C-alpha positions as CSV (number, residue, x, y, z in Angstrom):
1,M,8.3,20.5,-1.0
2,N,11.6,22.0,-2.2
3,D,11.5,20.0,-5.5
4,A,8.0,21.3,-6.2
5,L,9.0,24.9,-5.4
6,V,12.1,24.7,-7.7
7,Q,9.8,23.6,-10.5
8,G,7.5,26.6,-9.9
9,Y,4.6,25.0,-8.0
10,A,2.9,26.5,-5.0
11,T,3.2,24.1,-2.0
12,A,1.8,23.9,1.5
13,S,2.4,21.8,4.6
14,T,1.1,21.4,8.2
15,D,2.3,19.8,11.4
16,G,-1.3,18.5,11.9
17,G,-1.6,20.4,15.1
18,N,1.0,18.2,16.7
19,L,3.7,20.4,18.1
20,S,5.3,17.7,20.1
21,N,8.4,15.7,19.0
22,G,6.7,12.4,19.0
23,L,3.6,10.6,17.9
24,D,2.8,8.9,21.3
25,G,-0.4,10.9,21.7
26,S,0.9,13.0,24.6
27,F,0.3,16.2,22.7
28,A,-3.5,15.5,23.0
29,L,-3.7,14.7,26.7
30,G,-6.6,16.7,28.1
31,H,-7.3,18.0,24.6
32,P,-9.2,15.4,22.5
33,E,-9.9,17.9,19.7
34,K,-6.2,17.8,18.9
35,I,-6.6,14.1,17.8
36,V,-9.2,15.3,15.3
37,D,-6.8,18.1,14.2
38,W,-4.0,15.6,13.7
39,A,-6.2,12.9,12.1
40,S,-8.0,15.0,9.6
41,R,-9.0,18.6,10.2
42,A,-5.5,20.1,9.8
43,I,-5.1,18.8,6.2
44,H,-8.5,20.1,5.2
45,V,-7.9,23.5,6.7
46,M,-4.5,23.7,5.2
47,T,-5.9,22.9,1.8
48,V,-8.6,25.5,1.9
49,D,-6.2,28.1,3.2
50,A,-3.5,27.3,0.7
51,K,-5.9,27.5,-2.2
52,A,-7.2,30.9,-1.0
53,L,-3.6,32.2,-0.6
54,T,-2.6,30.9,-4.0
55,T,-5.6,32.5,-5.6
56,A,-5.0,35.8,-3.8
57,F,-1.3,35.8,-4.8
58,Y,-1.7,34.8,-8.4
59,G,-5.1,36.2,-9.1
60,K,-6.5,32.9,-10.1
61,A,-7.3,29.6,-8.5
62,P,-4.9,26.7,-8.9
63,K,-5.5,24.7,-12.1
64,Y,-4.8,21.4,-10.4
65,S,-4.1,20.3,-6.8
66,Y,-2.2,17.2,-5.8
67,F,-1.4,15.7,-2.4
68,T,1.6,13.5,-1.6
69,G,2.3,11.7,1.7
70,C,3.8,8.6,3.1
71,S,3.3,6.7,6.4
72,T,1.0,9.0,8.5
73,G,0.9,11.4,5.5
74,G,-0.4,8.6,3.3
75,H,-3.2,8.0,5.8
76,E,-4.0,11.7,5.9
77,G,-4.2,11.8,2.1
78,M,-6.6,8.9,2.1
79,T,-8.7,10.4,4.9
80,E,-8.8,13.7,3.0
81,I,-10.1,12.3,-0.3
82,Q,-12.7,10.3,1.5
83,R,-14.1,13.3,3.4
84,F,-13.4,16.0,0.8
85,P,-13.2,14.2,-2.6
86,D,-13.3,17.5,-4.6
87,E,-10.3,19.1,-2.9
88,Y,-7.5,17.3,-4.9
89,D,-7.2,16.1,-8.5
90,G,-4.8,13.4,-7.4
91,V,-3.3,11.8,-4.3
92,L,-0.1,9.8,-4.0
93,A,-0.5,8.0,-0.7
94,V,2.2,5.6,0.3
95,M,1.4,3.6,3.4
């Protein structure tokens, strides 16, 4: 994200609702909705909120929106464009 910020782009990120230090699933024990947050909902909510914040700050909507992610982030990017195909103009997803 730092490289994008240095170049003047607005950026956003999320922990996907996973506040634990590992991806063993223990963060969701007794809370199955946290799996949905981690698997897909967090990226969508972050995207909607980031676009609203960017619009409020700059007084106009972002011209283009791009998503980059690798490993789990790559999976999240692919899930995002399947469920919400109009949210990003491009996705770089490395699995």
